[in-house]
N, C-alpha and C positions, 0 to 999 in steps of 0.2 A: 503492498498499500504507499502511498505516495501520495502529500499533503504538498503543502506550499513552500514549506519550511522542507522540504527532502523527506525520507525514504524515515516510517515510523518504526520499522524493522529494525533495529539496531540491539548490540550487545551493551549492556547496560556498565558490563566493568570488565577491565580487561589486567591481565597480571600474570604471574605465575604460582602453580604446585609445586612441593619439594618435600614428596616424604608424605608428613602429616601435617605442610605448616601451606600456608599460602600467601602473595602480598601480590596483592592486590590495588587499581584507581578508579574512580567511577570515572566512565566517559558521559564529559559537558559537550556542550554545540558554546562554551563561552568559554571567556577565560576568569579563572579564576590563581588567583597563585595558592590562597590558600586551602588548596584543593589537599583531604584526607588522604594521606597514604596508611594504608590498610593491610595490617600483617595480625595473621591469626594461625592458632596450632589445632589442630582438632583428637582428640583423645575419648579413652575407650574406660571407665568407670564403672563396673561393676552390671555389666547391662547397656551401663546409658551413657550416648554422646555427649562430650562436651566440648563444646567450639571457646573456646580464648582469644578474642579482637582486641586488639589496641589499633589504637588512631593515633598518627602523629603526622605532624608538618613535616613537608619535604625538607632536609636538612639544611641547603643554596637559602631558603624562606625563613629560614629557623637562625641561623647565622646573619644574614641582613637585616632582621629586623633585630638581634641582641647589638649589632652594631650601631647603629640607625635610632633603636631607642638609647642606648651607651651616650652616645653623642649628644641628642637632644639633652637626657638628661642630665649629662656633666656643665652643657649652655645654660643650662635651668641654671643649676646653682652656684655657676658662676656668677651671674646676674641677679641670685639670693644673695652669696655673701658681698656682694659689689653695692648691691642697694643696705644691707643690712651697717655696713661700711660706711656709706655716709650717713644713714642714720634716714632715709625714705624711700618713702615706695613706687617702683619706678612699675608705669602698667605694661613695658615693655615683659617684666618675669614671665606675666600671661603668656606670652604667645610661646615660648618652648613648652612650657606647664600643655597647652591646651594640642600643641603637637603631640605629645608624648602619650594624652589622650586618645589622642586621637589617633593614632598608629594602634596603640594597642586594643581600642573599639574594633578600629576597621580589621585585624589582624583574627580577635577572638568571634568577631562577628560573621566574615568570610568562614572560619574554617568549624565554626559553630552549625553556620545554615546548612551546609556540606554533611557534617557527620549526624546533624540529624534524620538528612534523607541517607544516606547509606546503614543508620542502625536501622531503621525502618524494614527497610527495600532487606537487610541481612535477617533479621527478626524474622519477616514473612517468610525466606528464601527458609533457613534452619527450620522453621517451625519451633520459638524459641524465642526465649527472654534473652538479648543482650544484654551482656553485663560488659561496662568497660571500665 
């Protein structure tokens, strides 16, 4: 079946399975740098199958955000100590603080949006509750 935006028959995930573990990512038709990398393992205990799932940011995105937030945080602390030393409040202090909060919100929001979708899909696929 083909719609306005292309085929609706696509695979929802891509990745690899090695032994009893898997490493997958969701296939999306848009750009989201905060798309979770999903790693999981399958264990059999007392006749029940247990699937452990971990969702993480891509290592490059994690390192980039750590450096970016560290630089902005350092700028905030530098402006704050300068302002305290002068004994005045300067509104420019709020700029790096807002950038820091924006970066955190963007990262958390983008990751949570995708991880909730993956969690629901995997719960239906495995017919189980996904514990992260």
